[in-house]
C-alpha positions as CSV (number, residue, x, y, z in Angstrom):
1,M,28.7,10.4,10.9
2,S,25.3,11.9,10.9
3,N,22.4,9.8,11.9
4,V,21.0,9.8,8.4
5,D,24.3,8.7,7.0
6,W,24.5,6.0,9.6
7,L,21.0,4.8,8.6
8,A,22.0,4.7,5.0
9,S,25.1,2.6,5.9
10,L,23.1,-0.1,7.6
11,S,22.1,-3.4,5.9
12,P,18.5,-3.6,4.9
13,W,18.6,-7.4,5.4
14,P,19.0,-9.4,8.6
15,K,22.2,-11.5,8.6
16,E,20.7,-14.2,10.9
17,G,17.4,-14.6,9.1
18,F,14.0,-12.9,9.7
19,G,12.4,-12.7,13.1
20,L,11.0,-10.2,15.6
21,E,13.3,-10.8,18.6
22,R,15.6,-7.9,17.9
23,M,12.8,-5.6,17.0
24,R,10.9,-6.4,20.2
25,A,14.1,-5.8,22.2
26,L,14.7,-2.5,20.5
27,L,11.2,-1.2,21.2
28,A,11.3,-2.5,24.8
29,G,14.4,-0.5,25.4
30,L,12.5,2.6,24.1
31,G,9.5,1.9,26.4
32,D,7.4,0.2,23.8
33,P,6.2,3.4,22.2
34,Q,4.0,1.4,19.7
35,L,1.6,0.4,22.4
36,S,0.7,4.0,23.3
37,Y,-1.7,4.4,20.3
38,P,-3.7,2.1,18.1
39,S,-2.6,1.3,14.5
40,V,-4.1,0.3,11.2
41,H,-1.7,-2.2,9.8
42,V,-1.5,-2.5,6.0
43,V,0.0,-5.6,4.3
44,G,-0.1,-6.9,0.7
45,T,1.8,-6.9,-2.5
46,N,0.8,-3.8,-4.4
47,G,-0.8,-0.5,-3.3
48,K,0.3,-0.6,0.3
49,S,1.8,2.9,0.4
50,T,-1.1,4.5,-1.3
51,T,-3.6,2.7,0.9
52,T,-1.7,3.7,4.0
53,R,-1.4,7.4,3.0
54,T,-5.1,7.4,2.1
55,I,-6.0,6.0,5.5
56,E,-3.9,8.8,7.1
57,A,-5.5,11.6,5.0
58,T,-9.0,10.3,5.5
59,L,-8.6,10.0,9.3
60,R,-7.2,13.5,9.4
61,S,-10.2,14.8,7.4
62,E,-12.4,13.2,10.1
63,G,-10.7,15.2,12.8
64,V,-8.4,12.4,14.0
65,D,-4.7,13.1,14.7
66,A,-3.3,10.4,12.4
67,A,0.3,9.6,11.4
68,A,1.7,7.3,8.7
69,Y,4.7,5.1,8.0
70,T,5.4,3.9,4.5
71,S,8.3,2.4,2.5
72,P,10.3,2.6,0.4
73,H,10.9,6.2,-0.4
74,V,11.5,8.1,-3.7
75,R,12.7,11.6,-2.7
76,G,14.2,11.0,0.7
77,W,14.1,9.1,4.0
78,E,11.8,11.7,5.6
79,E,9.1,10.7,3.1
80,R,8.5,7.5,5.1
81,I,7.4,9.1,8.4
82,R,4.5,11.5,8.5
83,V,3.2,13.3,11.6
84,G,0.7,16.1,11.7
85,G,0.0,15.7,8.0
86,H,3.6,16.4,7.0
87,E,6.9,14.5,6.7
88,V,8.8,14.3,9.9
89,T,10.6,17.7,10.6
90,S,13.8,16.3,12.0
91,L,14.8,12.8,10.9
92,E,18.1,13.3,12.6
93,R,16.4,13.7,16.0
94,A,14.1,10.8,15.4
95,L,17.0,8.5,14.6
96,Q,19.1,9.8,17.5
97,R,16.3,8.7,19.8
98,V,16.8,5.0,18.8
99,R,20.5,4.9,17.6
100,P,22.2,3.9,20.9
101,Q,19.9,1.0,21.5
102,A,19.9,0.0,17.8
103,E,23.7,0.0,17.6
104,A,23.9,-2.2,20.7
105,L,21.5,-4.7,19.2
106,G,22.8,-4.6,15.6
107,A,19.5,-3.6,14.2
108,T,18.8,-3.6,10.5
109,Q,18.1,-0.5,8.4
110,F,14.3,-1.2,8.3
111,E,14.2,-2.0,12.0
112,V,15.9,1.2,12.8
113,L,13.6,3.3,10.7
114,T,10.5,1.5,11.9
115,A,11.4,2.0,15.5
116,A,12.2,5.7,14.9
117,A,8.8,6.1,13.3
118,L,6.9,4.4,16.1
119,A,8.8,6.3,18.7
120,E,8.2,9.6,16.9
121,F,4.5,8.9,16.8
122,A,4.4,8.3,20.6
123,E,6.4,11.5,21.2
124,A,3.9,13.5,19.1
125,G,1.0,11.9,20.9
126,V,-0.8,10.8,17.8
127,E,-4.3,9.2,18.1
128,V,-3.7,6.5,15.5
129,A,-1.0,5.4,13.1
130,A,-1.4,3.9,9.6
131,V,1.6,1.6,9.3
132,E,2.7,-0.2,6.1
133,A,4.5,-3.5,6.4
134,G,7.8,-3.9,4.6
135,L,8.1,-7.6,3.6
136,G,5.4,-10.2,4.3
137,G,3.9,-9.8,7.7
138,R,4.7,-12.6,10.2
139,H,8.4,-11.6,10.7
140,D,8.1,-8.0,9.5
141,A,9.4,-5.4,11.8
142,T,6.0,-3.7,11.9
143,N,4.3,-6.8,13.4
144,V,4.6,-5.4,16.9
145,L,1.6,-3.0,16.8
146,R,-1.6,-2.7,18.8
147,S,-3.8,-3.0,15.8
148,P,-7.6,-3.2,15.8
149,V,-7.7,-3.1,12.0
150,Q,-5.6,-4.8,9.4
151,V,-5.7,-4.4,5.6
152,L,-4.6,-6.9,3.0
153,T,-4.5,-5.1,-0.3
154,N,-3.8,-8.1,-2.6
155,V,-1.4,-11.0,-3.0
156,S,0.9,-11.7,-5.9
157,L,4.1,-13.7,-6.2
158,E,7.0,-11.8,-4.6
159,H,10.0,-12.6,-2.4
160,T,9.1,-16.3,-2.9
161,E,12.4,-17.3,-1.4
162,V,11.3,-15.8,1.9
163,L,7.5,-15.9,1.8
164,G,6.8,-19.1,-0.1
165,P,6.3,-20.3,-3.7
166,T,2.5,-19.7,-4.1
167,R,0.0,-17.0,-3.5
168,E,-1.6,-19.1,-0.8
169,A,1.7,-19.4,1.1
170,I,2.4,-15.7,0.8
171,A,-1.1,-14.9,2.1
172,V,-0.5,-17.1,5.1
173,E,2.6,-15.0,5.9
174,K,0.9,-11.7,5.3
175,L,-2.2,-12.5,7.3
176,A,-0.1,-13.7,10.3
177,V,-0.5,-10.0,11.4
178,V,-4.2,-10.6,12.2
179,Q,-4.9,-9.9,15.9
180,P,-7.7,-11.6,17.9
181,G,-11.0,-9.9,17.4
182,S,-9.8,-7.4,14.9
183,T,-11.4,-6.3,11.7
184,V,-9.6,-7.4,8.5
185,V,-10.3,-5.5,5.3
186,L,-9.5,-7.6,2.2
187,G,-9.1,-6.5,-1.4
188,E,-9.5,-10.1,-2.6
189,P,-12.3,-12.4,-1.3
190,E,-10.3,-15.7,-1.4
191,W,-8.5,-14.9,1.8
192,A,-11.6,-14.4,4.0
193,S,-11.5,-17.9,5.6
194,L,-7.8,-17.5,6.4
195,A,-8.4,-14.2,8.1
196,R,-11.1,-15.7,10.2
197,A,-8.9,-18.8,11.0
198,N,-6.2,-16.3,12.3
199,G,-8.6,-14.8,14.7
200,A,-10.4,-11.9,12.9
201,G,-13.6,-10.9,14.6
202,R,-14.9,-9.4,11.4
203,V,-13.9,-9.6,7.7
204,V,-14.8,-7.0,5.2
205,V,-14.2,-7.8,1.5
206,Q,-13.8,-4.5,-0.4
207,P,-12.7,-4.7,-4.0
208,G,-12.2,-1.5,-6.0
209,G,-8.7,-0.3,-5.3
210,T,-6.7,1.6,-2.7
211,A,-9.3,4.3,-2.0
212,S,-12.1,1.8,-1.3
213,L,-9.8,-0.3,0.9
214,A,-8.7,2.8,2.8
215,A,-12.3,4.0,3.3
216,S,-13.3,0.6,4.6
217,A,-10.4,0.5,7.0
218,V,-11.2,4.0,8.4
219,E,-14.9,3.1,8.7
220,A,-13.9,0.0,10.6
221,F,-11.7,2.0,12.9
222,L,-14.2,4.9,13.5
223,G,-17.4,3.0,13.3
224,R,-19.0,5.4,10.8
225,P,-19.1,6.0,7.0
226,V,-16.4,8.1,5.5
227,E,-15.3,9.5,2.1
228,P,-11.7,8.6,1.2
229,V,-9.4,11.6,0.7
230,P,-7.3,11.1,-2.5
231,V,-3.5,11.4,-2.2
232,Q,-0.7,11.5,-4.7
233,L,2.5,9.7,-3.7
234,P,5.9,10.2,-5.4
235,G,6.6,7.4,-7.9
236,R,3.0,6.2,-8.2
237,L,1.6,7.3,-11.6
238,E,3.5,10.5,-11.1
239,R,3.4,12.8,-14.1
240,R,6.4,14.9,-14.9
241,D,7.5,16.8,-18.0
242,G,7.4,14.2,-20.8
243,E,7.6,11.4,-18.2
244,I,5.4,9.1,-16.1
245,W,7.0,7.6,-13.0
246,D,5.7,4.5,-11.4
247,G,7.5,2.0,-9.2
248,A,5.5,-1.1,-10.5
249,H,7.6,-4.1,-9.7
250,T,5.2,-7.1,-10.2
251,P,3.3,-8.2,-13.3
252,D,0.0,-7.3,-11.6
253,A,1.2,-3.8,-10.8
254,V,2.4,-3.4,-14.4
255,R,-1.0,-4.4,-15.8
256,F,-2.7,-1.9,-13.4
257,V,-0.4,0.9,-14.4
258,G,-0.7,0.1,-18.1
259,A,-4.4,0.4,-18.0
260,Q,-4.1,4.0,-16.8
261,L,-1.6,5.1,-19.5
262,P,-1.6,6.6,-23.0
263,R,0.5,5.1,-25.7
264,L,4.1,5.6,-24.7
265,G,7.2,6.6,-26.7
266,S,9.6,4.6,-24.6
267,I,10.2,2.9,-21.3
268,V,13.2,3.2,-18.9
269,A,13.3,0.3,-16.5
270,S,15.4,-1.4,-13.8
271,V,14.1,-4.6,-12.2
272,L,15.4,-6.4,-9.1
273,A,16.7,-9.8,-9.9
274,D,14.4,-11.5,-7.4
275,K,11.3,-10.3,-9.1
276,D,9.3,-11.9,-11.9
277,V,11.4,-10.2,-14.6
278,D,9.9,-11.9,-17.6
279,G,6.4,-11.3,-16.3
280,I,7.1,-7.6,-15.8
281,L,8.7,-7.3,-19.3
282,S,5.9,-9.0,-21.0
283,G,3.4,-6.7,-19.3
284,L,5.4,-3.6,-20.3
285,A,5.9,-4.7,-23.9
286,P,2.4,-3.6,-25.2
287,L,2.9,-0.1,-23.8
288,A,5.8,1.1,-26.0
289,P,8.0,-0.1,-28.8
290,A,11.3,0.7,-27.1
291,L,12.9,-0.2,-23.7
292,V,16.0,1.3,-22.2
293,A,17.4,-1.2,-19.7
294,T,19.3,0.4,-16.8
295,T,20.4,-0.5,-13.3
296,S,19.4,1.1,-10.0
297,S,21.8,1.3,-7.0
298,S,20.1,-1.5,-5.2
299,P,22.5,-4.5,-4.8
300,R,19.6,-6.7,-5.8
301,A,19.1,-4.9,-9.2
302,L,19.6,-7.0,-12.3
303,P,22.5,-5.6,-14.4
304,A,21.5,-3.6,-17.4
305,G,23.0,-6.0,-19.8
306,A,21.1,-9.0,-18.3
307,L,17.9,-7.0,-18.3
308,A,18.4,-6.0,-21.9
309,Q,19.1,-9.5,-23.0
310,R,15.9,-10.8,-21.5
311,A,13.9,-7.8,-22.9
312,R,14.8,-8.5,-26.5
313,R,12.2,-11.2,-26.9
314,F,9.5,-8.8,-25.9
315,F,10.4,-5.4,-27.4
316,T,11.1,-4.2,-30.9
317,S,14.0,-2.0,-29.7
318,V,16.1,-2.5,-26.6
319,V,19.0,-0.3,-25.5
320,E,21.4,-1.0,-22.6
321,V,22.4,2.1,-20.6
322,P,23.6,1.2,-17.1
323,D,23.6,4.8,-15.8
324,P,20.0,5.8,-14.9
325,V,20.4,9.5,-15.7
326,R,21.8,8.7,-19.2
327,A,19.2,6.0,-19.6
328,L,16.5,8.6,-19.0
329,R,18.1,10.9,-21.5
330,R,18.1,8.1,-24.1
331,G,14.5,7.4,-23.4
332,H,13.5,10.9,-24.3
333,E,15.5,10.6,-27.5
334,L,13.6,7.4,-28.4
335,G,10.2,8.9,-27.8
336,E,7.8,10.5,-25.3
337,P,6.1,10.2,-22.9
338,V,8.7,8.1,-21.1
339,L,7.6,5.6,-18.5
340,V,10.2,5.2,-15.8
341,T,9.4,2.0,-13.9
342,G,10.3,-1.5,-12.6
343,S,11.7,-0.4,-9.2
344,L,11.2,2.4,-6.7
345,Y,15.0,2.2,-6.2
346,L,15.4,3.5,-9.8
347,L,13.0,6.3,-9.1
348,A,14.9,7.2,-5.9
349,D,18.2,7.3,-7.7
350,L,16.8,9.5,-10.4
351,S,15.1,11.8,-7.9
352,A,18.4,12.3,-6.0
353,A,20.3,13.0,-9.1
354,L,17.8,15.3,-10.9
355,D,15.3,16.9,-8.6
356,R,17.3,20.0,-8.2
357,R,17.3,20.8,-11.9
358,P,14.6,21.3,-14.5
359,W,13.5,17.9,-15.7
360,R,13.5,18.4,-19.4
361,S,16.9,20.1,-19.5
362,A,18.3,17.5,-17.1
363,A,17.1,14.6,-19.1
364,R,18.5,16.1,-22.4
365,A,21.6,17.8,-21.2
């Protein structure tokens, strides 16, 4: 089995509950590569990947050899690890470096990929890494860094069964990554006192979106003013032929995306069962008259039928098409442009199925 196939076979969720013991043991066995360079740690609900990549691009524009780690991916695993301004050249090699130790410890998929990224950065001798947290912060596999700067993009209700039932409880989990004396950049002012209580030496409140947050983080790291470098990530307001792809998976993200869009012809969506499904659907409803309910390959995805049933109270027309490729084809038949949304897992499924063929012909074949 190739290393990439092995990675794909691993469980993304820990069987014994969340914690850092296994991750720390894995990195210790690798010589603690994450301590050989400083990191800018990005936590939050929405906008983490774009903020992380903007930090990377802005640092590089300032002459700093910066790397980036984001999740999840749309086009392929390599998308998550960037060194030298590009996706990692050999994910097989990066995974092989950590595989023996990871197998011995029973590491999860996210732990393996995080360790592979951190070790790859050390091998490349990067000057700084911009690192996006996966889930929460306190027990996230990324909470092992030497980090002088942390960023909290925003806080919405998500993963409440793990992080807590309120925004305040979730903020507590996310800001547990604050390190003593560090600078914390906040997209929302209400968390400033919590950041200070957790040991922040300086708190910067920077509303205005991902570019502003990234610029403030880089300024805190470098100690001088910078201009943010814009980036375009797969699956974030990504325009394709007759389509717009965005992995919005919270009501707040849907509202943000909706404000950037023209009137749509239809929406193709899959939503994970542990998300605020009704909140997402109510936010999508003003954007188009028709919704095609489908199901991504994630085991957490709501079945298409269940999603369609819940969507009928919000949309004039709802169609149930479980297969994502056929759902996209149906969306084009109902009207363009088609918004493909609700889950990055859906976008990843469609990208794997369709990216080698012309989009319009693939959608209508």
